[in-house]
LOFINU-893158 format. One record per residue (C-alpha): residue number from 0; residue in one letter; x, y, z. Coordinates in Angstrom, 2 decimals, decimal comma. Layout:
BEGIN
n: NUM res: a X: X Y: Y Z: Z
...
# end
This chain:
BEGIN
n: 0 res: x X: -12,45 Y: 17,51 Z: -0,44
n: 1 res: x X: -14,92 Y: 15,76 Z: 2,11
n: 2 res: x X: -16,65 Y: 12,68 Z: 1,84
n: 3 res: x X: -20,30 Y: 14,08 Z: 1,50
n: 4 res: x X: -19,54 Y: 16,46 Z: -0,99
n: 5 res: x X: -18,10 Y: 13,77 Z: -3,44
n: 6 res: x X: -20,33 Y: 10,90 Z: -3,00
n: 7 res: x X: -22,58 Y: 11,46 Z: -5,64
n: 8 res: x X: -20,74 Y: 12,62 Z: -7,71
n: 9 res: x X: -18,48 Y: 9,26 Z: -7,88
n: 10 res: x X: -21,17 Y: 7,34 Z: -7,58
n: 11 res: x X: -21,77 Y: 6,99 Z: -11,42
n: 12 res: x X: -18,55 Y: 5,70 Z: -11,68
n: 13 res: x X: -19,09 Y: 2,70 Z: -9,94
n: 14 res: x X: -19,07 Y: -0,59 Z: -12,26
n: 15 res: x X: -22,44 Y: -2,51 Z: -12,98
n: 16 res: x X: -21,27 Y: -5,61 Z: -11,39
n: 17 res: x X: -20,50 Y: -3,99 Z: -8,32
n: 18 res: x X: -24,06 Y: -2,48 Z: -8,17
n: 19 res: x X: -25,35 Y: -5,92 Z: -9,21
n: 20 res: x X: -23,27 Y: -7,32 Z: -6,16
n: 21 res: x X: -24,66 Y: -4,59 Z: -3,83
n: 22 res: x X: -28,29 Y: -5,94 Z: -4,87
n: 23 res: x X: -28,00 Y: -9,13 Z: -4,32
n: 24 res: x X: -26,32 Y: -8,22 Z: -0,73
n: 25 res: x X: -28,66 Y: -5,69 Z: 0,29
n: 26 res: x X: -31,70 Y: -7,89 Z: -0,81
n: 27 res: x X: -31,20 Y: -10,80 Z: 1,53
n: 28 res: x X: -32,90 Y: -10,61 Z: 5,14
n: 29 res: x X: -30,01 Y: -10,07 Z: 7,61
n: 30 res: x X: -30,15 Y: -11,18 Z: 11,17
n: 31 res: x X: -28,44 Y: -9,85 Z: 13,84
n: 32 res: x X: -25,37 Y: -12,74 Z: 13,83
n: 33 res: x X: -24,26 Y: -11,78 Z: 10,62
n: 34 res: x X: -21,33 Y: -9,09 Z: 9,48
n: 35 res: x X: -21,28 Y: -7,71 Z: 6,32
n: 36 res: x X: -17,80 Y: -6,93 Z: 5,11
n: 37 res: x X: -16,66 Y: -4,98 Z: 1,94
n: 38 res: x X: -13,60 Y: -5,46 Z: 0,54
n: 39 res: x X: -11,01 Y: -5,83 Z: -2,54
n: 40 res: x X: -9,29 Y: -9,12 Z: -1,62
n: 41 res: x X: -9,96 Y: -11,37 Z: -4,27
n: 42 res: x X: -6,59 Y: -12,65 Z: -5,85
n: 43 res: x X: -5,51 Y: -15,97 Z: -5,07
n: 44 res: x X: -3,19 Y: -14,91 Z: -1,95
n: 45 res: x X: -5,25 Y: -12,18 Z: -0,70
n: 46 res: x X: -8,57 Y: -14,40 Z: -0,80
n: 47 res: x X: -6,55 Y: -17,65 Z: 1,27
n: 48 res: x X: -5,42 Y: -14,96 Z: 3,60
n: 49 res: x X: -8,77 Y: -13,57 Z: 4,39
n: 50 res: x X: -10,56 Y: -17,20 Z: 4,45
n: 51 res: x X: -8,38 Y: -17,55 Z: 7,38
n: 52 res: x X: -10,25 Y: -14,55 Z: 9,14
n: 53 res: x X: -13,91 Y: -15,62 Z: 7,76
n: 54 res: x X: -13,14 Y: -19,36 Z: 9,62
n: 55 res: x X: -12,31 Y: -17,97 Z: 13,02
n: 56 res: x X: -15,13 Y: -15,68 Z: 12,70
n: 57 res: x X: -17,43 Y: -19,08 Z: 12,14
n: 58 res: x X: -15,84 Y: -20,38 Z: 15,10
n: 59 res: x X: -17,04 Y: -17,67 Z: 17,54
n: 60 res: x X: -20,64 Y: -17,93 Z: 16,36
n: 61 res: x X: -20,46 Y: -15,04 Z: 13,76
n: 62 res: x X: -21,41 Y: -15,13 Z: 10,07
n: 63 res: x X: -19,41 Y: -13,09 Z: 7,70
n: 64 res: x X: -21,43 Y: -12,02 Z: 4,74
n: 65 res: x X: -18,73 Y: -11,73 Z: 1,93
n: 66 res: x X: -19,10 Y: -8,57 Z: -0,17
n: 67 res: x X: -15,72 Y: -8,47 Z: -2,18
n: 68 res: x X: -15,51 Y: -6,15 Z: -5,32
n: 69 res: x X: -12,61 Y: -6,76 Z: -7,08
n: 70 res: x X: -10,50 Y: -4,27 Z: -9,75
n: 71 res: x X: -8,78 Y: -1,31 Z: -9,65
n: 72 res: x X: -6,69 Y: -1,60 Z: -6,50
n: 73 res: x X: -9,92 Y: -0,65 Z: -4,23
n: 74 res: x X: -11,12 Y: 2,13 Z: -6,29
n: 75 res: x X: -14,33 Y: 0,26 Z: -7,32
n: 76 res: x X: -14,93 Y: -0,81 Z: -3,80
n: 77 res: x X: -14,44 Y: 2,71 Z: -2,50
n: 78 res: x X: -17,08 Y: 3,51 Z: -5,10
n: 79 res: x X: -19,57 Y: 1,03 Z: -4,10
n: 80 res: x X: -18,99 Y: 2,02 Z: -0,67
n: 81 res: x X: -20,04 Y: 5,65 Z: -1,34
n: 82 res: x X: -23,34 Y: 4,21 Z: -3,25
n: 83 res: x X: -24,30 Y: 2,43 Z: 0,20
n: 84 res: x X: -23,47 Y: 4,80 Z: 2,41
n: 85 res: x X: -25,32 Y: 7,52 Z: 0,46
n: 86 res: x X: -28,56 Y: 5,37 Z: 0,23
n: 87 res: x X: -28,36 Y: 5,10 Z: 3,97
n: 88 res: x X: -27,30 Y: 1,30 Z: 4,13
n: 89 res: x X: -23,40 Y: 0,91 Z: 4,25
n: 90 res: x X: -21,79 Y: -2,18 Z: 5,32
n: 91 res: x X: -20,85 Y: -3,13 Z: 8,77
n: 92 res: x X: -17,10 Y: -3,49 Z: 8,09
n: 93 res: x X: -15,44 Y: -2,14 Z: 4,92
n: 94 res: x X: -11,76 Y: -2,06 Z: 3,77
n: 95 res: x X: -10,37 Y: 1,72 Z: 3,93
n: 96 res: x X: -6,81 Y: 2,79 Z: 4,34
n: 97 res: x X: -5,14 Y: 5,82 Z: 4,79
n: 98 res: x X: -6,51 Y: 9,61 Z: 4,84
n: 99 res: x X: -9,85 Y: 8,13 Z: 3,59
n: 100 res: x X: -10,05 Y: 6,71 Z: 6,90
n: 101 res: x X: -10,07 Y: 10,60 Z: 8,71
n: 102 res: x X: -12,59 Y: 12,03 Z: 5,85
n: 103 res: x X: -15,16 Y: 8,79 Z: 6,61
n: 104 res: x X: -14,45 Y: 9,33 Z: 10,75
n: 105 res: x X: -14,54 Y: 13,08 Z: 10,34
n: 106 res: x X: -18,09 Y: 12,80 Z: 8,96
n: 107 res: x X: -19,06 Y: 10,53 Z: 11,85
n: 108 res: x X: -19,95 Y: 7,29 Z: 10,11
n: 109 res: x X: -17,43 Y: 5,14 Z: 11,99
n: 110 res: x X: -17,75 Y: 3,84 Z: 15,35
n: 111 res: x X: -15,31 Y: 3,92 Z: 18,33
n: 112 res: x X: -13,25 Y: 0,93 Z: 19,00
n: 113 res: x X: -11,14 Y: 2,35 Z: 21,98
n: 114 res: x X: -12,57 Y: -0,55 Z: 23,92
n: 115 res: x X: -11,05 Y: -3,38 Z: 22,02
n: 116 res: x X: -7,55 Y: -0,89 Z: 21,73
n: 117 res: x X: -7,48 Y: -0,79 Z: 25,11
n: 118 res: x X: -8,11 Y: -4,55 Z: 26,41
n: 119 res: x X: -5,34 Y: -5,90 Z: 23,36
n: 120 res: x X: -2,97 Y: -2,65 Z: 24,83
n: 121 res: x X: -2,83 Y: -1,45 Z: 20,84
n: 122 res: x X: -0,75 Y: 1,55 Z: 22,47
n: 123 res: x X: 1,77 Y: -0,98 Z: 23,27
n: 124 res: x X: 1,80 Y: -3,06 Z: 20,03
n: 125 res: x X: 1,73 Y: -0,64 Z: 17,48
n: 126 res: x X: 4,09 Y: 2,25 Z: 16,76
n: 127 res: x X: 2,77 Y: 5,83 Z: 16,55
n: 128 res: x X: 2,98 Y: 6,25 Z: 12,91
n: 129 res: x X: 1,07 Y: 3,75 Z: 12,03
n: 130 res: x X: -1,84 Y: 4,12 Z: 15,12
n: 131 res: x X: -2,01 Y: 7,87 Z: 13,94
n: 132 res: x X: -3,42 Y: 6,27 Z: 10,54
n: 133 res: x X: -6,23 Y: 4,24 Z: 12,50
n: 134 res: x X: -7,50 Y: 7,22 Z: 14,74
n: 135 res: x X: -9,79 Y: 9,94 Z: 14,26
n: 136 res: x X: -9,61 Y: 12,63 Z: 17,30
n: 137 res: x X: -7,77 Y: 10,37 Z: 19,11
n: 138 res: x X: -9,83 Y: 7,86 Z: 18,96
n: 139 res: x X: -9,52 Y: 4,41 Z: 17,26
n: 140 res: x X: -11,86 Y: 4,21 Z: 14,24
n: 141 res: x X: -10,02 Y: 1,13 Z: 12,25
n: 142 res: x X: -7,79 Y: -2,23 Z: 12,78
n: 143 res: x X: -5,04 Y: -3,12 Z: 10,97
n: 144 res: x X: -3,95 Y: -6,11 Z: 9,10
n: 145 res: x X: 0,01 Y: -5,64 Z: 8,21
n: 146 res: x X: 2,84 Y: -3,86 Z: 7,13
n: 147 res: x X: 3,82 Y: -3,96 Z: 3,52
n: 148 res: x X: 7,28 Y: -2,34 Z: 3,17
n: 149 res: x X: 7,08 Y: -0,38 Z: -0,55
n: 150 res: x X: 10,58 Y: 0,62 Z: -1,04
n: 151 res: x X: 12,13 Y: -2,53 Z: -1,95
n: 152 res: x X: 15,09 Y: -3,40 Z: -4,28
n: 153 res: x X: 14,68 Y: -6,89 Z: -5,97
n: 154 res: x X: 17,28 Y: -8,35 Z: -7,60
n: 155 res: x X: 18,40 Y: -11,42 Z: -9,86
n: 156 res: x X: 21,66 Y: -12,40 Z: -7,92
n: 157 res: x X: 23,00 Y: -14,68 Z: -11,08
n: 158 res: x X: 22,68 Y: -11,22 Z: -13,36
n: 159 res: x X: 24,79 Y: -9,45 Z: -11,09
n: 160 res: x X: 27,44 Y: -12,04 Z: -10,65
n: 161 res: x X: 27,92 Y: -12,53 Z: -14,31
n: 162 res: x X: 28,10 Y: -9,02 Z: -14,78
n: 163 res: x X: 30,23 Y: -8,47 Z: -11,97
n: 164 res: x X: 28,10 Y: -5,31 Z: -10,64
n: 165 res: x X: 27,66 Y: -4,95 Z: -6,74
n: 166 res: x X: 24,67 Y: -4,99 Z: -5,33
n: 167 res: x X: 23,52 Y: -0,84 Z: -4,96
n: 168 res: x X: 23,00 Y: 0,59 Z: -1,57
n: 169 res: x X: 23,17 Y: 4,19 Z: -2,84
n: 170 res: x X: 21,72 Y: 5,99 Z: -5,76
n: 171 res: x X: 25,13 Y: 6,69 Z: -7,08
n: 172 res: x X: 25,97 Y: 2,67 Z: -7,05
n: 173 res: x X: 22,54 Y: 2,12 Z: -8,70
n: 174 res: x X: 24,09 Y: 3,98 Z: -11,75
n: 175 res: x X: 26,98 Y: 2,17 Z: -11,81
n: 176 res: x X: 25,66 Y: -1,14 Z: -11,38
n: 177 res: x X: 22,72 Y: -0,21 Z: -14,75
n: 178 res: x X: 25,75 Y: 0,65 Z: -16,85
n: 179 res: x X: 27,33 Y: -2,73 Z: -16,48
n: 180 res: x X: 24,28 Y: -4,39 Z: -16,76
n: 181 res: x X: 23,01 Y: -2,79 Z: -19,68
n: 182 res: x X: 26,68 Y: -3,16 Z: -21,56
n: 183 res: x X: 26,43 Y: -6,80 Z: -20,65
n: 184 res: x X: 22,91 Y: -6,81 Z: -22,84
n: 185 res: x X: 20,71 Y: -7,34 Z: -19,72
n: 186 res: x X: 17,64 Y: -4,67 Z: -18,59
n: 187 res: x X: 18,82 Y: -3,22 Z: -15,88
n: 188 res: x X: 15,81 Y: -1,91 Z: -14,24
n: 189 res: x X: 12,14 Y: -3,93 Z: -14,73
n: 190 res: x X: 9,54 Y: -1,43 Z: -14,94
n: 191 res: x X: 6,12 Y: -1,45 Z: -16,16
n: 192 res: x X: 4,64 Y: 1,78 Z: -17,53
n: 193 res: x X: 1,84 Y: 1,95 Z: -15,50
n: 194 res: x X: 1,20 Y: 5,46 Z: -13,40
n: 195 res: x X: 1,35 Y: 3,82 Z: -10,14
n: 196 res: x X: 4,61 Y: 1,92 Z: -10,73
n: 197 res: x X: 6,14 Y: 5,25 Z: -12,23
n: 198 res: x X: 4,75 Y: 6,23 Z: -8,98
n: 199 res: x X: 6,22 Y: 3,69 Z: -6,65
n: 200 res: x X: 9,80 Y: 4,36 Z: -8,20
n: 201 res: x X: 9,35 Y: 7,90 Z: -7,43
n: 202 res: x X: 8,51 Y: 7,87 Z: -4,19
n: 203 res: x X: 11,70 Y: 5,26 Z: -3,56
n: 204 res: x X: 13,66 Y: 8,17 Z: -5,24
n: 205 res: x X: 12,11 Y: 10,62 Z: -3,27
n: 206 res: x X: 12,58 Y: 9,24 Z: -0,17
n: 207 res: x X: 16,26 Y: 8,57 Z: -0,60
n: 208 res: x X: 17,03 Y: 11,90 Z: -1,85
n: 209 res: x X: 14,74 Y: 14,30 Z: 0,48
n: 210 res: x X: 14,97 Y: 12,35 Z: 3,68
n: 211 res: x X: 12,30 Y: 11,09 Z: 5,77
n: 212 res: x X: 11,39 Y: 14,98 Z: 7,24
n: 213 res: x X: 11,50 Y: 16,63 Z: 4,34
n: 214 res: x X: 9,59 Y: 14,06 Z: 2,49
n: 215 res: x X: 6,88 Y: 14,07 Z: 5,65
n: 216 res: x X: 6,83 Y: 18,00 Z: 5,16
n: 217 res: x X: 6,25 Y: 17,92 Z: 1,40
n: 218 res: x X: 3,81 Y: 14,92 Z: 1,00
n: 219 res: x X: 1,92 Y: 14,66 Z: 3,94
n: 220 res: x X: 2,20 Y: 18,30 Z: 5,43
n: 221 res: x X: 2,12 Y: 20,34 Z: 1,84
n: 222 res: x X: 5,03 Y: 22,28 Z: 2,40
n: 223 res: x X: 5,27 Y: 24,36 Z: -0,78
n: 224 res: x X: 8,96 Y: 25,15 Z: -0,53
n: 225 res: x X: 9,64 Y: 21,67 Z: -0,67
n: 226 res: x X: 7,12 Y: 20,69 Z: -3,38
n: 227 res: x X: 8,96 Y: 23,01 Z: -5,98
n: 228 res: x X: 12,31 Y: 23,16 Z: -4,17
n: 229 res: x X: 15,90 Y: 21,68 Z: -5,43
n: 230 res: x X: 15,50 Y: 18,01 Z: -3,63
n: 231 res: x X: 11,98 Y: 17,49 Z: -5,74
n: 232 res: x X: 13,94 Y: 18,63 Z: -8,82
n: 233 res: x X: 16,57 Y: 16,41 Z: -8,22
n: 234 res: x X: 14,08 Y: 13,69 Z: -7,85
n: 235 res: x X: 12,52 Y: 14,41 Z: -11,11
n: 236 res: x X: 15,77 Y: 14,09 Z: -12,88
n: 237 res: x X: 16,71 Y: 11,36 Z: -11,24
n: 238 res: x X: 13,16 Y: 9,33 Z: -12,19
n: 239 res: x X: 14,00 Y: 10,52 Z: -16,03
n: 240 res: x X: 17,49 Y: 9,71 Z: -15,82
n: 241 res: x X: 16,44 Y: 6,03 Z: -14,62
n: 242 res: x X: 14,39 Y: 5,72 Z: -17,90
n: 243 res: x X: 17,29 Y: 4,82 Z: -19,79
n: 244 res: x X: 17,90 Y: 1,74 Z: -17,72
n: 245 res: x X: 14,60 Y: 0,20 Z: -18,72
n: 246 res: x X: 13,53 Y: -1,54 Z: -21,65
n: 247 res: x X: 11,62 Y: -0,63 Z: -24,86
n: 248 res: x X: 8,62 Y: -3,14 Z: -24,13
n: 249 res: x X: 7,65 Y: -1,44 Z: -20,73
n: 250 res: x X: 4,22 Y: 0,18 Z: -21,80
n: 251 res: x X: 0,95 Y: -1,10 Z: -19,97
n: 252 res: x X: 3,26 Y: -4,05 Z: -18,31
n: 253 res: x X: 1,97 Y: -5,22 Z: -15,67
n: 254 res: x X: 3,52 Y: -5,53 Z: -12,15
n: 255 res: x X: 3,79 Y: -9,01 Z: -11,87
n: 256 res: x X: 4,91 Y: -9,70 Z: -15,65
n: 257 res: x X: 7,41 Y: -7,08 Z: -14,81
n: 258 res: x X: 8,73 Y: -8,97 Z: -11,70
n: 259 res: x X: 8,88 Y: -12,21 Z: -14,21
n: 260 res: x X: 11,53 Y: -10,16 Z: -15,86
n: 261 res: x X: 13,75 Y: -10,42 Z: -13,26
n: 262 res: x X: 12,96 Y: -13,94 Z: -12,06
n: 263 res: x X: 14,08 Y: -15,24 Z: -15,27
n: 264 res: x X: 16,87 Y: -13,27 Z: -15,66
n: 265 res: x X: 16,21 Y: -11,06 Z: -18,26
n: 266 res: x X: 16,27 Y: -7,99 Z: -16,18
n: 267 res: x X: 18,46 Y: -7,50 Z: -13,04
n: 268 res: x X: 16,50 Y: -5,43 Z: -10,65
n: 269 res: x X: 12,60 Y: -3,91 Z: -9,63
n: 270 res: x X: 12,08 Y: -1,64 Z: -7,20
n: 271 res: x X: 8,89 Y: -2,77 Z: -6,08
n: 272 res: x X: 6,75 Y: -3,31 Z: -2,62
n: 273 res: x X: 6,75 Y: -6,74 Z: -0,93
n: 274 res: x X: 4,18 Y: -8,53 Z: -2,74
n: 275 res: x X: 6,57 Y: -8,77 Z: -5,50
n: 276 res: x X: 7,98 Y: -11,74 Z: -3,33
n: 277 res: x X: 4,97 Y: -13,68 Z: -3,92
n: 278 res: x X: 6,25 Y: -13,83 Z: -7,87
n: 279 res: x X: 9,50 Y: -15,28 Z: -6,85
n: 280 res: x X: 8,56 Y: -17,63 Z: -4,30
n: 281 res: x X: 5,78 Y: -19,28 Z: -7,07
n: 282 res: x X: 8,54 Y: -19,76 Z: -9,40
n: 283 res: x X: 10,24 Y: -21,48 Z: -6,62
n: 284 res: x X: 13,09 Y: -19,11 Z: -6,33
n: 285 res: x X: 15,03 Y: -18,97 Z: -2,85
n: 286 res: x X: 15,56 Y: -15,69 Z: -1,21
n: 287 res: x X: 19,46 Y: -14,91 Z: -1,15
n: 288 res: x X: 20,40 Y: -17,76 Z: -3,92
n: 289 res: x X: 18,35 Y: -16,90 Z: -6,72
n: 290 res: x X: 17,03 Y: -13,41 Z: -5,78
n: 291 res: x X: 17,89 Y: -10,70 Z: -3,31
n: 292 res: x X: 15,60 Y: -8,27 Z: -1,31
n: 293 res: x X: 17,37 Y: -5,25 Z: -0,18
n: 294 res: x X: 16,19 Y: -1,55 Z: 0,42
n: 295 res: x X: 15,71 Y: 0,65 Z: -2,53
n: 296 res: x X: 18,76 Y: 2,36 Z: -2,92
n: 297 res: x X: 19,60 Y: 4,92 Z: -0,31
n: 298 res: x X: 16,22 Y: 4,28 Z: 1,66
n: 299 res: x X: 18,38 Y: 1,77 Z: 4,11
n: 300 res: x X: 16,92 Y: 3,17 Z: 7,27
n: 301 res: x X: 13,62 Y: 4,35 Z: 6,22
n: 302 res: x X: 10,38 Y: 1,95 Z: 5,85
n: 303 res: x X: 7,77 Y: 3,29 Z: 3,49
n: 304 res: x X: 4,80 Y: 1,36 Z: 4,84
n: 305 res: x X: 1,21 Y: 0,36 Z: 3,03
n: 306 res: x X: -1,39 Y: -0,60 Z: 5,51
n: 307 res: x X: -4,30 Y: -2,46 Z: 4,99
n: 308 res: x X: -6,99 Y: -2,27 Z: 7,52
n: 309 res: x X: -10,67 Y: -2,12 Z: 8,28
n: 310 res: x X: -13,40 Y: 0,46 Z: 9,75
n: 311 res: x X: -16,79 Y: -0,61 Z: 10,91
n: 312 res: x X: -19,62 Y: 1,81 Z: 10,63
n: 313 res: x X: -21,88 Y: 3,00 Z: 13,04
n: 314 res: x X: -24,80 Y: 0,26 Z: 13,75
n: 315 res: x X: -27,50 Y: -0,09 Z: 16,42
n: 316 res: x X: -28,36 Y: -3,55 Z: 16,27
n: 317 res: x X: -26,18 Y: -4,92 Z: 19,84
n: 318 res: x X: -25,42 Y: -8,20 Z: 17,79
n: 319 res: x X: -23,86 Y: -6,47 Z: 14,87
n: 320 res: x X: -21,92 Y: -4,32 Z: 17,56
n: 321 res: x X: -20,85 Y: -7,33 Z: 19,29
n: 322 res: x X: -19,69 Y: -8,90 Z: 15,94
n: 323 res: x X: -17,90 Y: -5,80 Z: 14,77
n: 324 res: x X: -15,95 Y: -5,85 Z: 18,44
n: 325 res: x X: -15,24 Y: -9,88 Z: 18,21
n: 326 res: x X: -13,69 Y: -9,17 Z: 14,49
n: 327 res: x X: -11,74 Y: -6,10 Z: 15,85
n: 328 res: x X: -10,21 Y: -8,38 Z: 18,10
n: 329 res: x X: -9,29 Y: -11,22 Z: 15,87
n: 330 res: x X: -7,97 Y: -9,10 Z: 13,73
n: 331 res: x X: -4,99 Y: -8,37 Z: 15,84
n: 332 res: x X: -4,62 Y: -12,11 Z: 17,31
n: 333 res: x X: -1,16 Y: -13,12 Z: 17,48
n: 334 res: x X: -1,92 Y: -16,29 Z: 15,47
n: 335 res: x X: -4,07 Y: -14,64 Z: 12,90
n: 336 res: x X: -1,27 Y: -12,06 Z: 12,15
n: 337 res: x X: 0,91 Y: -14,64 Z: 11,74
n: 338 res: x X: -1,24 Y: -16,97 Z: 9,40
n: 339 res: x X: -2,55 Y: -13,75 Z: 7,26
n: 340 res: x X: 0,95 Y: -12,36 Z: 7,07
n: 341 res: x X: 2,52 Y: -15,36 Z: 5,40
n: 342 res: x X: -0,30 Y: -15,87 Z: 3,01
n: 343 res: x X: -0,21 Y: -11,93 Z: 1,97
n: 344 res: x X: 3,31 Y: -11,52 Z: 1,66
n: 345 res: x X: 3,44 Y: -9,03 Z: 4,30
n: 346 res: x X: 4,28 Y: -8,81 Z: 7,73
n: 347 res: x X: 2,61 Y: -8,33 Z: 11,01
n: 348 res: x X: 1,71 Y: -5,11 Z: 12,57
n: 349 res: x X: 2,21 Y: -6,35 Z: 15,81
n: 350 res: x X: 5,62 Y: -5,50 Z: 17,00
n: 351 res: x X: 5,74 Y: -8,40 Z: 19,41
n: 352 res: x X: 5,23 Y: -11,21 Z: 16,82
n: 353 res: x X: 7,94 Y: -14,03 Z: 16,48
n: 354 res: x X: 9,17 Y: -14,08 Z: 12,75
n: 355 res: x X: 10,83 Y: -17,53 Z: 13,17
n: 356 res: x X: 8,99 Y: -19,43 Z: 10,64
n: 357 res: x X: 8,65 Y: -16,44 Z: 7,88
n: 358 res: x X: 11,21 Y: -16,23 Z: 5,19
n: 359 res: x X: 14,32 Y: -14,17 Z: 5,18
n: 360 res: x X: 12,96 Y: -11,16 Z: 3,19
n: 361 res: x X: 10,42 Y: -10,82 Z: 5,90
n: 362 res: x X: 12,36 Y: -11,22 Z: 8,74
n: 363 res: x X: 14,65 Y: -8,55 Z: 6,83
n: 364 res: x X: 11,55 Y: -6,46 Z: 6,80
n: 365 res: x X: 10,39 Y: -6,46 Z: 10,22
n: 366 res: x X: 13,97 Y: -5,83 Z: 11,70
n: 367 res: x X: 13,82 Y: -2,75 Z: 9,27
n: 368 res: x X: 9,97 Y: -2,22 Z: 10,20
n: 369 res: x X: 11,49 Y: -1,88 Z: 14,10
n: 370 res: x X: 14,62 Y: 0,06 Z: 13,66
n: 371 res: x X: 12,39 Y: 2,75 Z: 11,48
n: 372 res: x X: 9,59 Y: 2,79 Z: 14,37
n: 373 res: x X: 12,67 Y: 3,04 Z: 17,21
n: 374 res: x X: 14,14 Y: 6,21 Z: 15,00
n: 375 res: x X: 10,90 Y: 7,90 Z: 13,37
n: 376 res: x X: 11,86 Y: 6,91 Z: 10,42
n: 377 res: x X: 8,23 Y: 5,09 Z: 9,25
n: 378 res: x X: 7,33 Y: 7,00 Z: 6,02
n: 379 res: x X: 3,55 Y: 6,69 Z: 5,26
n: 380 res: x X: 3,51 Y: 5,62 Z: 1,26
n: 381 res: x X: 3,06 Y: 8,14 Z: -1,13
n: 382 res: x X: 1,89 Y: 6,01 Z: -3,95
n: 383 res: x X: -0,39 Y: 3,19 Z: -1,93
n: 384 res: x X: -3,03 Y: 5,68 Z: -0,56
n: 385 res: x X: -1,39 Y: 6,24 Z: 2,78
n: 386 res: x X: 0,25 Y: 9,83 Z: 2,60
n: 387 res: x X: -2,31 Y: 11,63 Z: 0,43
n: 388 res: x X: -6,11 Y: 10,93 Z: -0,42
n: 389 res: x X: -7,43 Y: 9,70 Z: -3,61
n: 390 res: x X: -7,78 Y: 12,97 Z: -5,40
n: 391 res: x X: -4,36 Y: 14,11 Z: -4,91
n: 392 res: x X: -2,81 Y: 10,76 Z: -5,85
n: 393 res: x X: -4,87 Y: 10,47 Z: -9,17
n: 394 res: x X: -3,50 Y: 14,16 Z: -10,01
n: 395 res: x X: 0,33 Y: 13,22 Z: -8,75
n: 396 res: x X: 0,19 Y: 9,85 Z: -10,79
n: 397 res: x X: -0,71 Y: 12,09 Z: -14,20
n: 398 res: x X: 2,01 Y: 14,59 Z: -13,26
n: 399 res: x X: 4,48 Y: 11,87 Z: -12,83
n: 400 res: x X: 3,68 Y: 9,91 Z: -15,48
n: 401 res: x X: 3,55 Y: 12,67 Z: -18,02
n: 402 res: x X: 6,82 Y: 13,86 Z: -16,92
n: 403 res: x X: 8,58 Y: 10,67 Z: -16,75
n: 404 res: x X: 7,23 Y: 9,37 Z: -20,72
n: 405 res: x X: 8,04 Y: 13,01 Z: -22,31
n: 406 res: x X: 11,54 Y: 14,03 Z: -22,19
n: 407 res: x X: 9,81 Y: 17,33 Z: -23,52
n: 408 res: x X: 8,00 Y: 17,72 Z: -20,67
n: 409 res: x X: 9,43 Y: 21,19 Z: -18,90
n: 410 res: x X: 10,44 Y: 20,34 Z: -15,51
n: 411 res: x X: 9,65 Y: 23,81 Z: -14,10
n: 412 res: x X: 6,28 Y: 23,49 Z: -15,23
n: 413 res: x X: 6,06 Y: 19,83 Z: -13,35
n: 414 res: x X: 7,24 Y: 21,01 Z: -10,23
n: 415 res: x X: 4,34 Y: 23,64 Z: -10,38
n: 416 res: x X: 1,70 Y: 20,76 Z: -11,35
n: 417 res: x X: 3,29 Y: 18,49 Z: -8,21
n: 418 res: x X: 2,50 Y: 21,25 Z: -5,75
n: 419 res: x X: -1,47 Y: 21,78 Z: -7,09
n: 420 res: x X: -1,78 Y: 18,20 Z: -7,08
n: 421 res: x X: -0,41 Y: 17,23 Z: -3,62
n: 422 res: x X: -2,85 Y: 20,29 Z: -2,72
n: 423 res: x X: -5,98 Y: 18,49 Z: -4,76
n: 424 res: x X: -7,12 Y: 16,99 Z: -1,30
n: 425 res: x X: -7,67 Y: 20,46 Z: 0,15
n: 426 res: x X: -10,07 Y: 21,70 Z: -2,65
# end
């Protein structure tokens, strides 16, 4: 399903506040020095991170015209972008990631930034598995901000020490530890029963059981045998098995409230991306002492990544084009990479950044990122708009959530639905 065919059908789902924001944004008289940026970074840490970039643009003589659309993990912003593009008035810059970059680029909306990439030697700074997501037909059209690692396990050290359990390195070790923790009266695995949280857990299990190559072949290359095969069956059964180690109050609970259970010592573990680290740090917890960050069981050599990126829409105004190029250059500036990612909780996307001033978990993440890049174990995240497009992701979330929450759902039927969901982007 391409961008043009879904623009109109999705336009009615844009929230009223987004349309109102768009009206205000486009009604102002724009001069050539302004650059309008559509994004969904509105929370405290995110807003602080992007403010650094706004200030740098201002120092270079460019006026950043903010068009922030909060809500629904970027879905509201993307719907607003579709409305703007359909009306022939796209912003100058927009936050897009994963397969959607290729979809927009294939329709001819995005401008080529190969000159910026060549000037900054992106081919040397970015691993191939990362740069592939930034190109259309071999040309750069997007600039990356960071790398989030999705396959993390966060653990409360005191709970593990009290019950005498070992931090799990494998899935088998996870279940051994979970039994001890459950017997001691703690929640072994903190999970909020939201579809995306369940899918994040599913992703880490699939990565451990399927391995890097089969994970890619199944979800990125749409291999039908793997999507319905024995490894996918084992992944689903393991997901359902883990349910017995969660708590009864999980339905509808946010990821941050779920992280709080681990922080407070009510739960022992959470499998969640590196944004969870910010909750521990905000609670004045110390990595290595109060909490532990380690790869999700069975995925020590793999790195499931989520990239935040900006794309640049085709414009005729030379001053706007100059502002776009300046912005692309500044995003990969080493100083900005350090400042942005320390505020965001992620790690720099450049492989040459000095990590000395980053926390221990970020330093571990960078070492894992470099190892995975060197061994071709970087894997696009399934649950965070990287491995598959939005149509497939929405369908797959529904399939996984239904299977996880209803023990009566047949696994053979679910395997067929997994395949259909992953192929939904092709329809």
